[in-house]
Each structure stands twice: as structure tokens, then as C-alpha cells.
C-alpha positions in Angstrom: 73.3 -41.3 -5.1 70.7 -39.2 -6.5 69.9 -35.7 -5.3 66.7 -36.9 -2.9 68.7 -39.3 -1.4 71.5 -36.5 -0.5 69.1 -34.0 0.3 67.2 -36.6 3.0 70.6 -38.0 4.2 72.2 -34.7 4.8 69.5 -32.1 4.5 71.1 -31.1 1.4 72.2 -31.8 -2.6 73.8 -30.3 -5.2 72.9 -29.8 -8.5 75.9 -29.2 -11.4 76.0 -26.6 -13.5 77.0 -26.0 -17.4 79.7 -23.3 -18.1 76.9 -21.6 -19.6 74.9 -21.2 -16.3 77.8 -20.2 -14.6 78.4 -17.0 -16.7 74.8 -16.7 -16.4 75.2 -16.4 -12.2 78.2 -14.1 -12.7 76.2 -11.8 -14.6 73.8 -11.3 -12.0 76.2 -11.1 -9.3 78.2 -8.0 -11.2 74.9 -6.3 -11.9 74.1 -6.6 -8.5 77.3 -5.9 -7.3 77.0 -2.8 -8.3 73.8 -1.8 -7.5 74.7 -2.6 -3.9 77.7 -0.6 -4.3 75.1 2.7 -5.7 73.4 5.0 -3.7 70.4 4.1 -5.8 69.8 1.0 -3.6 67.9 3.7 -1.0 65.7 4.7 -3.2 63.9 1.5 -3.2 63.5 0.9 1.1 62.3 -2.6 2.1 59.5 -3.7 4.3 60.8 -6.6 6.9 57.0 -7.7 7.2 57.3 -9.0 3.3 60.2 -9.0 3.7 60.6 -6.9 0.2 62.7 -4.4 -1.1 66.3 -3.5 0.0 67.0 -4.2 3.7 70.8 -1.8 4.7 73.1 -3.3 7.4 72.0 -1.7 9.9 68.2 -1.3 11.4 67.2 0.1 14.7 67.5 -3.4 16.0 71.2 -3.4 14.8 73.7 -4.1 12.6 74.1 -7.4 10.0 77.2 -8.2 8.3 75.2 -8.7 5.1 72.6 -6.4 2.4 70.3 -7.7 0.9 67.0 -7.2 -1.6 64.3 -9.4 -1.4 62.4 -9.8 -4.4 58.8 -11.1 -4.3 56.5 -12.3 -7.2 55.6 -10.0 -9.3 58.1 -7.2 -8.0 60.1 -6.1 -10.6 64.3 -5.8 -9.8 66.3 -2.6 -9.5 66.3 -1.5 -13.7 70.4 -1.8 -13.8 69.9 -6.1 -12.7 66.8 -6.7 -14.7 68.2 -8.7 -17.7 70.6 -10.9 -16.0 68.2 -11.3 -13.1 65.2 -12.6 -15.4 68.0 -15.0 -16.5 68.7 -15.8 -13.1 65.4 -16.8 -12.2 64.6 -19.1 -15.1 67.8 -20.9 -14.0 66.5 -21.1 -10.0 62.7 -21.9 -10.7 63.7 -24.5 -13.3 65.6 -26.1 -10.6 63.0 -25.5 -7.9 60.2 -27.1 -10.1 62.6 -30.3 -10.7 63.0 -31.1 -7.0 59.6 -30.6 -6.4 58.4 -32.7 -8.9 60.6 -35.8 -7.7 59.6 -34.6 -4.3 56.4 -35.1 -5.1 56.8 -38.5 -7.4 58.5 -39.9 -4.4 56.3 -38.8 -1.6 53.3 -39.7 -3.3 51.7 -35.8 -3.1 53.3 -32.4 -3.6 55.1 -30.7 -1.2 55.8 -27.4 -2.6 52.8 -25.6 -4.1 54.5 -22.8 -6.3 58.0 -23.1 -7.3 57.9 -20.9 -10.1 57.1 -18.5 -7.7 59.2 -18.0 -4.8 61.2 -15.4 -3.2 64.5 -14.7 -4.1 67.4 -13.2 -1.7 70.2 -11.5 -3.3 73.1 -10.9 -0.8 76.4 -8.8 -0.4 79.0 -9.1 2.6 81.2 -6.5 2.5 84.3 -7.3 2.9 86.7 -6.5 6.1 88.7 -4.4 4.5 88.8 -1.8 1.7 85.5 -0.6 1.8 83.6 2.2 4.1 81.6 -0.5 5.7 84.7 -2.3 6.4 85.5 -1.0 9.8 81.8 -2.0 11.2 82.5 -5.3 9.7 85.2 -5.8 11.5 84.2 -4.5 14.7 81.3 -7.1 14.8 83.1 -9.8 13.5 85.4 -9.1 16.9 82.6 -9.0 19.0 82.2 -12.6 17.6 79.5 -11.9 14.8 79.5 -14.4 12.3 78.4 -13.3 8.6 75.3 -15.3 9.1 74.3 -16.8 12.3 73.1 -20.2 12.9 69.4 -21.1 11.1 67.3 -23.0 9.7 64.4 -21.6 6.6 61.2 -21.2 7.3 60.3 -22.3 3.5 59.9 -26.0 1.7 63.2 -25.9 -0.8 65.8 -23.4 -1.0 68.0 -23.6 -4.0 71.3 -21.7 -3.5 73.5 -20.2 -6.8 77.2 -20.4 -6.0 78.7 -17.8 -3.6 80.9 -15.6 -4.8 83.8 -16.3 -2.2 83.7 -19.5 0.2 82.1 -19.6 4.0 79.0 -21.8 4.2 78.9 -24.0 6.8 76.5 -27.4 7.6 75.4 -28.6 10.6 76.0 -32.5 10.7 76.2 -34.8 13.8 80.2 -34.1 14.1 80.1 -30.8 14.4 79.8 -27.6 11.7 81.2 -29.1 7.9 82.0 -26.8 5.7 80.9 -26.4 2.0 82.1 -25.2 -0.8 79.1 -23.4 -2.3 81.7 -21.6 -4.7 81.6 -24.7 -7.3 80.1 -25.6 -10.8 76.1 -26.0 -9.0 73.3 -25.4 -7.3 72.9 -26.4 -3.5 69.1 -27.1 -2.7 68.7 -27.2 1.5 65.3 -28.4 3.0 63.5 -26.1 5.0 60.8 -26.0 7.7 57.7 -26.3 6.0 59.4 -29.7 4.2 60.0 -31.1 7.6 57.1 -30.9 8.9 55.3 -31.8 5.7 57.0 -35.4 5.8 57.6 -35.7 9.2 60.8 -35.3 9.7 61.8 -37.2 7.0 63.8 -34.8 5.3 65.2 -32.2 8.1 65.9 -28.8 7.8 69.0 -27.5 6.9 71.0 -25.9 10.0 73.6 -23.9 8.4 75.3 -20.8 8.7 77.9 -18.5 7.2 81.6 -17.9 8.5 83.4 -15.0 8.9 86.3 -14.3 5.5 89.4 -15.9 6.8 92.9 -13.7 6.3 93.3 -14.1 3.0 89.9 -13.6 2.0 89.6 -10.6 4.2 89.6 -8.2 1.5 87.1 -10.0 -1.1 82.9 -9.0 -0.5 81.1 -12.1 -0.5 77.8 -12.2 -3.3 75.3 -15.3 -3.0 72.0 -15.7 -3.6 68.8 -17.9 -2.3 65.4 -18.3 -3.8 63.1 -19.9 -1.3 60.4 -21.9 -2.6 57.0 -22.9 -0.8 
């Protein structure tokens, strides 16, 4: 089965990574973990209308179980993450361009217009124990919140780097299916734009991130998504 077959049948596919490419992801997560643990993140306040910049756990509308940084085209990443982020972006943009080209060849027309100029979202989910934010995370989990609620992405394609801890689940006809997103591969999701452009031939991936299991409660989770339109 080719990646496009998986994308059409399951709404996601996997692209294997080499050991060197996994090291690029690991280096990026190490740099971003340091950023999220620092007070310097508050010097880059985010804008949800973009979105862009740093988005904290809590905003006037409520609290989530993750904090994020949106890196839009022509934005500079936090200086301490710059080198690692550039390497990561190289990996993700190559994958996005390859998938876009394959889709365009299959459909006879381009369905993404700027695969090398997407938006990177880096996310950190605090653990349920061991950090200042853990009490809030535990309270949210006890109220039934999930690390990420079920949703489909608005864009055409989403390229996901391997996460630092498990939790991703995909909606199927039989219910929620766990996907090991910590393996040595990229995951590619379809979004609403691609579903609309193909009249439903490629359905948008409905996905969520479950809460940590008891033996995962002391582990933060870092992940990143590269959104392409």
C-alpha cells in the first residue's frame, strides 16, 4: 500500500524516518522543551487571530491541557530554538512537498499551493504529576477534559513529527483507534480543505489526544504539526 492509499482509506499515512531524521526531531523537542520551561516564552505573546507566537495554558475563555507556539511563515523562532527548528522545518517541508506532488499527480491538479510555506505548531502537554502546572492538568483530567479534544484540521495536509509520548487516537467506523505516533515515522493527516477539494475522496482525519495512562502521568508530551494549505 502506498502512502496515498493509506491516506484515502484510513485518512492518515506514515512516512518512515531514518535514525538521523529522528535525531533531528529529538533535538528540536529538547530545544523547545527548554523554551516552554523558561519564562522567556512570555516575551513572545501569541495572537490567536493568526494564530502566531506563544499561546499559554490558560486564556480568558478557559484552560487547555497544552501550551503552544505557532511559527508562521517569515516569523523567527525563539533564538534558542532557531537551529534545531530550521532542521526540523527542512524535514517537514520536504515531506509536505512530496505528498503535495503525489496528490497533484494522482488528481491531475494541485490541491495544495504552498507546501513549503506552512505553519508549524509546537505543543507541550505538562505531566499530571511533578510540575507546577500538574495540579491544574490533573483537575482538568478529573473533569473529563482530554489533552486534545476530537477535531479535524482546517487545512489540506498536516505533517506530524513523532511525539515524545503516546496518546494520538484516530476516529474510525469502529470507534477511536490508537495510533503509535512515537515511532520512527512522520504521520500525515488529511484536513477539511483536501476533503472539500476532492469531493470527499480524501476525508478529513478526525483525531484527538487521550490523557496519559497511570504509568505515563509523570511524562510531559511534546509534539508538533506542520499545517499546509
